[in-house]
C-alpha positions in Angstrom: 131.9 -11.4 100.6 132.8 -12.0 97.0 131.0 -15.0 95.5 133.1 -17.5 93.4 130.7 -20.4 93.0 129.4 -20.9 89.4 127.0 -23.7 88.6 127.7 -23.7 84.9 129.6 -26.5 83.1 133.2 -26.9 84.0 135.5 -26.6 80.9 138.8 -27.8 82.3 138.3 -31.5 83.0 140.7 -33.3 85.4 140.5 -36.5 83.4 141.5 -34.7 80.2 144.4 -32.9 82.0 145.8 -36.2 83.3 145.5 -37.9 80.0 147.1 -35.0 78.2 150.2 -35.0 80.6 150.6 -38.8 80.8 149.5 -39.7 77.3 147.8 -42.8 78.8 144.2 -44.1 78.5 141.7 -44.3 81.4 142.1 -48.1 81.9 145.9 -47.6 82.4 145.3 -44.8 84.9 142.7 -46.6 87.0 143.2 -46.3 90.7 142.0 -48.1 93.9 138.9 -47.1 95.8 140.6 -45.4 98.7 143.4 -42.9 98.7 145.6 -41.9 101.8 147.1 -38.5 101.3 150.2 -37.3 103.2 152.3 -34.2 103.2 155.8 -35.7 103.8 158.0 -38.4 102.3 158.6 -39.8 105.7 154.9 -40.4 106.3 154.6 -41.9 102.9 157.4 -44.3 103.9 155.5 -45.1 107.0 152.6 -46.3 104.9 154.6 -48.3 102.4 157.2 -49.8 104.8 156.7 -53.5 105.7 154.4 -54.1 102.7 154.8 -54.4 99.0 153.9 -51.1 97.3 154.2 -50.5 93.6 154.3 -47.2 91.8 151.4 -46.8 89.3 153.7 -46.3 86.3 151.0 -44.7 84.0 150.9 -41.6 86.2 154.7 -41.0 86.3 156.1 -38.3 86.2 152.8 -36.4 86.5 152.1 -37.9 89.9 153.9 -40.5 92.0 151.1 -42.8 93.3 151.8 -46.0 95.3 149.4 -48.9 95.2 149.6 -50.9 98.4 149.7 -54.4 96.9 146.9 -56.7 98.0 144.8 -53.8 99.1 142.2 -51.3 97.6 144.4 -48.4 98.8 146.7 -45.9 97.1 149.1 -43.6 98.9 150.3 -40.3 97.6 152.1 -37.2 98.9 150.5 -33.8 98.3 152.1 -30.4 98.5 150.6 -28.1 101.2 147.6 -25.9 100.8 144.0 -26.1 99.7 144.6 -25.6 95.9 147.1 -28.5 95.9 144.8 -30.9 97.8 141.8 -29.9 95.6 143.6 -30.6 92.3 144.9 -33.9 93.7 141.4 -35.0 94.7 139.9 -34.0 91.3 142.5 -36.0 89.5 142.5 -39.1 91.6 138.7 -39.2 91.8 138.5 -39.0 88.0 140.2 -42.4 87.9 138.5 -44.3 90.7 139.3 -43.0 94.1 136.1 -42.4 96.1 137.4 -42.3 99.7 140.1 -39.9 100.8 141.9 -40.1 104.2 144.1 -37.2 105.0 147.2 -37.5 107.3 148.0 -33.9 108.1 149.4 -31.6 110.8 148.1 -28.6 112.7 148.8 -25.9 115.2 147.0 -26.4 118.5 145.0 -23.4 119.8 142.7 -24.8 122.5 143.9 -24.2 126.1 144.4 -27.9 126.5 146.1 -28.5 123.2 149.5 -30.3 123.4 152.1 -31.2 120.9 151.5 -34.8 119.8 147.8 -34.7 120.2 145.9 -36.2 117.3 142.7 -34.6 116.1 140.0 -36.0 113.9 138.6 -32.9 112.1 134.8 -32.9 112.2 134.3 -29.5 110.7 136.5 -26.8 109.3 136.2 -23.0 109.3 136.4 -21.8 105.7 139.0 -19.0 105.7 140.5 -20.1 102.4 139.5 -19.7 98.8 138.9 -23.2 97.3 135.8 -24.1 99.3 133.9 -21.0 97.9 134.5 -22.2 94.4 133.0 -25.6 95.2 130.1 -24.9 97.6 127.2 -22.5 96.8 126.1 -22.0 100.4 127.8 -19.3 102.5 128.0 -21.3 105.8 131.4 -20.5 107.2 132.0 -24.1 108.3 132.1 -27.2 106.2 131.4 -30.6 107.7 133.0 -34.0 107.0 130.0 -36.3 106.3 132.4 -39.3 107.0 133.9 -38.2 110.3 131.2 -39.7 112.5 131.9 -43.2 111.0 135.5 -42.8 112.1 134.8 -41.3 115.5 134.5 -44.6 117.5 137.8 -45.9 116.2 139.5 -42.5 116.6 138.4 -42.1 120.2 139.5 -45.7 121.0 142.9 -44.8 119.6 143.1 -41.7 121.9 142.3 -39.1 119.2 140.2 -36.0 119.9 137.2 -35.0 117.8 137.6 -31.3 116.9 136.6 -28.3 114.8 139.5 -26.8 112.8 140.3 -23.4 111.3 141.6 -23.6 107.7 143.5 -20.5 106.4 145.5 -19.7 103.3 147.5 -17.1 105.1 149.9 -18.9 107.4 151.6 -15.6 108.4 148.3 -13.8 109.2 147.3 -16.0 112.1 146.7 -13.1 114.4 145.9 -13.0 118.1 142.4 -11.7 117.5 141.6 -14.5 115.0 143.0 -17.1 117.4 140.9 -15.7 120.3 137.8 -15.7 118.1 138.4 -19.3 117.1 138.9 -20.4 120.7 135.6 -18.7 121.7 133.9 -20.8 119.0 135.4 -24.0 120.3 137.8 -24.4 117.4 140.9 -26.4 118.5 143.5 -26.0 115.8 144.6 -24.3 112.6 145.9 -25.7 109.3 145.8 -25.1 105.6 143.8 -27.9 103.9 140.8 -29.4 105.8 138.1 -26.9 104.6 139.2 -27.3 100.9 139.4 -31.1 101.4 135.9 -31.4 102.8 134.4 -28.9 100.3 135.7 -30.8 97.3 134.5 -34.1 98.8 131.0 -32.7 99.4 130.7 -31.1 95.9 131.8 -34.3 94.1 130.1 -36.9 96.3 133.3 -38.3 97.8 134.0 -39.5 101.3 136.8 -37.6 103.1 138.2 -37.5 106.7 141.2 -35.7 108.0 143.4 -36.7 110.9 145.9 -34.1 112.2 148.9 -34.3 114.5 149.5 -31.2 116.6 153.0 -30.1 115.6 153.1 -26.7 117.3 150.9 -24.7 119.7 149.6 -21.1 120.3 149.3 -20.3 124.0 149.1 -17.0 125.9 150.1 -15.0 122.8 153.1 -17.1 122.0 153.9 -19.7 119.3 155.9 -22.8 120.4 157.3 -25.3 117.9 157.1 -28.9 118.7 158.4 -30.4 115.4 161.5 -32.1 116.9 160.1 -33.1 120.3 159.5 -36.6 121.7 155.8 -35.8 122.1 155.5 -34.9 118.4 157.3 -38.1 117.3 155.0 -40.2 119.6 151.9 -38.5 118.0 153.2 -39.3 114.6 153.8 -43.0 115.6 150.3 -43.2 117.0 148.7 -41.9 113.8 150.9 -44.1 111.7 149.8 -47.2 113.6 146.2 -46.1 113.1 146.5 -45.5 109.4 148.2 -48.8 108.8 145.6 -50.7 110.9 142.4 -48.9 110.1 142.8 -46.8 106.9 144.4 -49.3 104.6 141.8 -51.6 103.3 
């Protein structure tokens, strides 16, 4: 395996990048302690609906970040994939965010996976590139050091604690790889969790990922569930949880 980790000093600094694009000073760019990251505008609306949420103007148009008024929580939409989530974490943590909660989606692979299930990702299989730039060890799994703190509330909400496969290659999810993951007890596949947890570990941040099953792999077939009632119910369940437990 090629090694990408380099312990020498980083030259491209996220704080400098944000200041260069926004032309603002650090006190103007300051952010709350916790950030909730989503991947869709609809989920962002689910976090901001029913409460006062103001855009942090200093970040516009570089990033559109909502501060949920009266809370220590910001909400932001990310593009898909490990590189995007890593850049976002670098930038937000440079200005105050220390806890990251991810609202994501995944493809269920376990025999009992069903559309609409919600997983709390405990560990992620590192089959992407970002984590190998951030972590020196060659363990092929990366652990969330915050997941155990969320497990009781997650289980009470009906979520499942699971290991996840993270891949950069959405169209190379082959049958052999799926079978190998199932044999290891890995329940689902997505594109961000390993990168998300690796950045958090490298930078001393807290991070936890919650994933709604949007589609399933079963008996050699892929089945979409994006427009089903079960999927919509799963999204509603996670939305309630985020608003009640993740917003502080």
